N, C-alpha and C positions, 0 to 999 in steps of 0.2 A: 716325682716318681720316674723311674727309668723303665723303658720298655725294651725287652730283650728279643733277640732273634728266636724264632721258634726252633726247637730241636726235636727231630723225629727219630724214632728208633732208639738208639742209645743202649747201653749195657743193661740197664735195670728197668725194663718195662716200656721204654719209649714215651710217647706222649709229648707234651711241650711244657715250657716253663717261661716265666718272665723274671726280671731282676728281683722281684719281691716274693716269688713263690714258685713252687713246682707242681705241675699238674700231671701226674702219672709218669714222670720220667725225670731225666737229667735236667738240672737247672741251666738255663741259658746263661752264657757268659759274655755275650756281645750285646751292646745296647745303644740306645740313643735317647735323647730327651723326649718325653711325652709332650704332646702338643704340636710337634712337627707333623707335616703331612707324610703319610706313608702310602705307597702303592703296595701291592702285595706280591707274594710269590704266587704260584699257580693256585687258582681258586680264591684269590683275594686275601691271603694271609698276610699278617703284618711282617715287616722285616726288610723289605727292599726299598732302595731309594727310588722315588717316583721318577718317571720319565718327564723330561722337560718338554714343552710344547712342540718344538721342532725336531726333537730327537727321533732318529729312525732305529727302532729296535730290531736287530738281526735275529735274536732269539732271547727268550727270557719270560717276563711276566705275561705278556700277551701272545707270544708265539713260541710254542714248545718244540718246533722242528729244529733239530741241530743243523747248523749251516752245512751246505754241501761244499762250500769253499769260503775262505776269508782272504780278503786282500789287505795286506799290512804295509805300513810305511815305517822304515827304520829311522828313528830320530835319536841321535846320540844324547840329547838332553832329555833324559827319561822323566817319566811322571808316574805317580801312583794312580790307579784306576779310580775314576769318579763313581762308577757303579759297583764294581766288585771289591767292596771294602773288606770282605771276609775271606774269599777263596783265592784271590790273586796275591802272590807274594813278590811280584816284580816291583823293584824299588824305584823311588824317585831319586835318581842319582845320574851322574854323567857316565855314559857308556863309551866304549872305544869308537873313534871315527870310522875305523875299518875293523871288521872282525869276521871270523868264521863261526857259524853257529850250526848246531845239529838240533833239529826239531823232531821230537819223539814221533815215530811212526810215519814221518814224512820225508826227511832227508837232510842233506847238508847244504848250506848256503854261504857264500862269501858276500858280505854286505858292507856298504859304505853309507855314511850319513845321507839320508834322502832317498835311498833305494826303496823300491816297492816290490813285494813278492806276493804271489797268490798261493795259498795253501789249499791243496785238494787231497786229503788223505784217501788212499785207495779203498779202505773199508769204512770211511767216515771218521769223524772226530771222536776221540775217546772222551771220557768225562773231564779229564784235564789234559792240557797240552803243555809239554815241558820244552823249554828252550835252554840248551846247553851251550855256553860260550867257550871259546878256545882258551880263555884265561881261567877256566874252572868254575866260574859263576853259573848257577842254574836258577831259573825262575819259571813260574807256571801261571796259567790262568785257566779258569773253568770254562769248558766248552760243551757242557751237557745241557745248558740252558736253565738250570735251576738258579743260576746267577746270570743277570743280563749281559748280553754282548750288544753294544750300541755303537753305531757308526760315529766316529769322532772320539771315542774313549781311547785312552792310552794305557797300556800295560808295560811299565818300564819303558824300553825304547820302541815298543811296537804300537803304533797308532792304527786303529781299525779304520780302514778306508771304505770297504764294501763287503757285502755278503747277503745271502738270501735275497729278499726284496729291496734291500738298501743299496742303491747304486751310488756311484761316486760323483762328485762330491756334493752332497746335499746337507752338509752339516757345518756348524761352526765348532771350533775346538771346545771341548768340555773344560779346558784348563783356563778359560777366560771368565 
């Protein structure tokens, strides 16, 4: 049996569904094998990857306060997020060693491999944060906390170093 992510709202009545059926709404289209351990989204609902023992959650399952700031490290050898398997579209690929990026609602940055930046949006983070590269590539990750942001996770070339109550560096890479 496959267990799907819960889907709320939706065009036809909302509710939630799993891979085998629909309960008052749109059928879930993302799933994982039953029998695996699942932590939950807010309120203990199924669908999120559980936190590992030493992981520091900046926001997500256990902490629904959007971060006031995020410290990121630019790593040209990109990776796909360990935790945001659904809402991040930053790819596991090689990124330029040097690039200019524009971050939605925050500003422009000239980055080299290994550079660290701290993001402090003046009005707080939006639900999604978009990264526009000078070569035309754009990627995003979810910053509203309905998907976890965890120190050590990496979204494409951006590794999360710190934010909220997670200070640096108290993590091991999630890629190991």
